[in-house]
N, C-alpha and C positions, 0 to 999 in steps of 0.2 A: 407618107405625109405625116408631119409631126405638128401637134398643137401643144405649146408650152403654156401651162396654166400656173398663175401665181396668186398668192394672197387668199382672198375670200371669194368663193363662188356662191354668193347668196342671191336673194331675190333682187336686190338692187343692181347687182352686177350681171345678172343672167341675160337681160335684154341685149346689152352691149356685147357680151361674150357670144351670145347666139348669132349676132350679125357677123362677128369675127370668124365664127366656125362655119359659116355658110359654104365656103369652098369644099369642106369635107363631105358635103352631101353629093358631090360630083366625083368621088374617089375612083369609080369605075375600075374595080379590081385591085387597086393599090391599097395596101394595108394602112391603117390609121393608128398612130400612137399618140395617146394623151400623156405627155410628160408632166407628172404631178409632183415632182421633187420639191417645188416651192409652193404647192397648194396647201393652205393651212386649214381651210374649212370648206365644206360643201353643204348646201341646203337642198331641199327637195326640188327647187327650181334648177339648181345645178345638175342634179341627178337626171332630171328630165332632158336636159341638153345632151348628156351622154347617151341616154336612151334613144333620143331622136336621131343622133348620128348613127348609132348601131342599127336602127330600123332601116335607115337609108342605105347603109353600107352592105349589110348582109346579102340582100338580093342581087347586088352587083358583084359578089364574090370577094368583097373586102373583109378583112379581119380587123377588129378594133381591140387594141392592146392598151392597157393602162399600166403605166410605168411609174415607179417611185412614190407610191402613196405611203403616207406615214401610218402608224398603228391606229390612230383615232379615225382616220378616213377609212381604213380597212374595216373597222368596226361598223361604220355607217353602211358601207357596201355589203357587209355580211348581214346586218339587220334587215336590209331592204331586199335581200335576195339577189343583188346585182353581182355577187361573186360567182353566181351560176351563169351569168350572161356574158361576161367579159373574160378576156385572157389577161392575166396579170404577170408583170415582170418585176 
């Protein structure tokens, strides 16, 4: 399953994005890829969405992979400790 994220994933966009990501909670053993090639910014609200998907996916045997993050986003993931939780490509 692939979710393509674009633009800014901030507090204003998190509610709508959360609804769009709802099918990922039913991954049932299928891996989930967040394609972040076009993602420019992520806030704590956006990070919570990633974490929510991860918490739902792991018990079902799914792996969550984050692909294509830029250097600025990688710094955010590192500062929050998320680099230890997710697989990056």
